[in-house]
C-alpha positions in Angstrom: 134.4 67.1 134.3 136.6 69.2 131.7 139.7 70.9 133.7 139.0 74.5 132.5 142.2 76.6 131.8 142.1 80.4 131.8 145.0 80.7 130.1 146.7 83.7 128.2 149.1 84.7 125.0 152.0 87.1 124.6 153.9 84.9 125.8 151.8 81.5 126.1 152.0 79.7 129.2 154.5 76.5 128.8 152.7 75.0 131.6 149.3 75.0 130.1 150.8 74.2 126.7 152.4 71.3 128.3 148.9 70.3 130.0 147.1 70.6 126.6 149.5 68.3 124.9 149.4 65.3 127.7 145.4 65.8 127.3 146.1 65.1 123.8 148.3 62.0 124.1 146.1 60.3 126.4 143.0 60.5 123.7 141.4 63.5 125.1 139.2 66.5 123.3 140.0 69.9 123.8 137.6 72.8 123.2 139.7 76.1 122.3 139.0 79.5 120.7 139.7 79.6 117.1 139.6 82.9 115.1 136.2 82.2 113.7 134.5 80.2 116.5 134.7 77.9 119.5 136.1 74.6 118.1 137.3 71.1 119.2 140.6 69.6 118.6 142.3 66.3 119.1 145.2 63.7 118.2 144.7 62.5 114.6 145.9 59.0 115.7 143.3 59.0 118.7 140.1 56.4 117.9 139.0 57.5 121.4 138.9 61.2 120.7 137.2 60.6 117.6 134.8 58.4 119.0 133.9 61.4 121.6 133.6 63.8 118.5 131.2 61.5 116.7 128.7 61.2 119.4 128.7 65.0 119.9 128.6 65.8 116.3 126.2 62.7 115.1 125.0 64.7 112.0 128.7 65.3 110.7 128.9 63.5 107.3 130.8 60.4 107.6 132.2 60.6 104.3 133.4 64.2 105.1 137.1 64.6 106.6 137.4 66.9 109.6 139.8 69.2 108.9 143.7 69.4 110.0 145.6 72.5 112.1 148.7 73.2 110.8 151.3 76.2 111.9 153.5 76.4 108.9 153.3 76.0 105.3 155.7 73.2 105.8 153.3 71.0 108.0 150.8 71.8 105.1 152.8 70.1 102.4 153.2 67.3 105.1 149.3 66.7 105.0 148.2 67.8 101.4 149.5 68.2 98.0 150.0 72.1 97.1 150.5 73.0 93.6 153.6 75.4 93.2 150.9 77.9 91.9 148.9 77.7 95.1 151.6 78.5 97.0 151.2 82.4 95.9 147.8 82.3 96.7 148.2 80.4 100.3 150.9 82.9 101.6 148.5 85.8 100.8 145.8 84.7 103.1 147.4 82.5 105.5 147.3 82.5 108.7 144.2 83.4 108.5 139.9 82.2 108.6 140.3 80.0 105.5 139.8 76.2 105.1 142.1 75.0 102.4 140.9 72.0 100.5 143.8 69.7 99.1 144.9 66.3 97.9 145.8 64.3 101.0 149.4 63.1 101.2 149.1 59.4 101.4 152.3 59.0 103.4 150.8 61.2 106.3 147.4 59.7 106.3 148.8 55.8 106.3 149.5 57.0 110.1 145.7 58.3 110.9 144.0 55.4 108.7 142.0 57.9 106.9 140.9 56.6 103.0 139.6 59.8 102.1 141.2 61.7 99.1 140.5 64.9 100.2 141.9 67.1 103.4 140.8 70.4 105.0 143.7 72.5 106.3 143.7 75.3 108.4 146.2 77.7 109.5 145.2 80.0 112.1 146.8 83.3 113.2 146.5 82.1 117.0 149.6 82.2 119.0 147.9 79.8 121.3 146.9 77.3 118.8 150.1 77.8 116.8 152.3 76.9 120.0 150.1 73.9 121.0 150.9 72.1 117.3 154.7 73.1 117.6 154.4 71.3 121.0 152.4 68.3 120.2 155.0 68.5 116.9 152.2 67.6 114.4 149.0 68.6 113.1 145.9 68.2 115.1 142.2 67.5 113.9 139.7 70.5 114.2 135.8 70.6 114.1 133.8 73.7 114.9 131.9 73.5 118.1 128.7 74.2 116.3 125.4 72.4 116.8 121.8 71.7 115.6 119.3 74.4 116.2 118.4 72.6 119.3 121.7 73.7 121.3 122.8 77.1 121.4 126.4 77.6 119.9 128.6 78.8 122.6 130.4 82.6 122.7 132.2 82.2 126.2 133.9 79.5 127.7 132.1 79.2 130.6 129.2 78.4 128.0 131.4 75.8 126.6 132.0 74.5 130.3 128.2 74.7 131.2 127.2 72.4 127.9 130.0 70.4 126.9 132.1 70.2 130.2 131.0 66.6 130.7 132.4 65.4 127.1 135.2 67.3 126.7 138.4 66.8 128.6 140.0 70.2 128.6 139.0 73.7 127.7 141.5 76.4 126.9 139.9 79.7 127.7 141.3 83.1 126.9 138.3 84.9 128.3 137.2 86.6 125.1 133.7 86.2 123.8 134.0 84.8 120.1 130.6 85.4 118.2 130.4 82.0 115.9 131.4 82.7 111.9 132.5 80.4 109.2 135.6 80.4 107.5 135.9 80.9 103.9 136.3 77.1 101.8 138.9 77.2 98.8 139.4 74.4 97.1 143.0 73.7 95.9 142.5 70.4 94.4 142.9 71.3 90.8 145.3 73.6 89.1 142.8 76.7 89.3 141.5 76.9 92.8 138.0 77.9 93.1 135.7 79.1 95.8 133.3 76.5 97.9 132.1 78.8 100.6 132.4 82.5 101.3 133.0 83.1 105.0 134.5 86.1 106.6 137.9 85.8 104.6 138.2 87.9 101.7 138.9 86.3 98.4 138.6 89.7 96.3 141.1 89.7 93.5 142.6 86.5 94.6 140.4 83.9 92.5 
């Protein structure tokens, strides 16, 4: 069963962050509150954690990479190639509810053995998540905790525990309800950024 941590921010708990980091290093799968929904995160180098996610989400297209969580523009540049002209856009919208598609940085992806050419990047406005990335000292993989119609998408941490506590290893819970929404997806693999999916992040006057 999952360890269910009721945690907090302002400031974050160093003890809980250390516990979460240990879980990631031990091939664990963490459920956490993102800025748009409940989500999963794991160590990008962990094949065991990836297998757990694939069992949870067998409908996820194998040709589609999971997104990476970053907590700075420097870390984004480590995992993907950002054109100079794109930085102006990204600095206006990040951190925020956006997924940015980039051409991957091959040097980084040699470490995680992913041959796909494009990576999705998220930079959340979340003190909890950004502290976890800082402590882990690198990007984390993420995927929304949303499922096909036969399973209700959770809004509270206790619902995550009831439904998925036997599959995930740790639940980070701020005690808040999160109504599931979608990020806005922007393709920055070409010189001219383009809108792939309109979510809750506004693009008015940006593209």
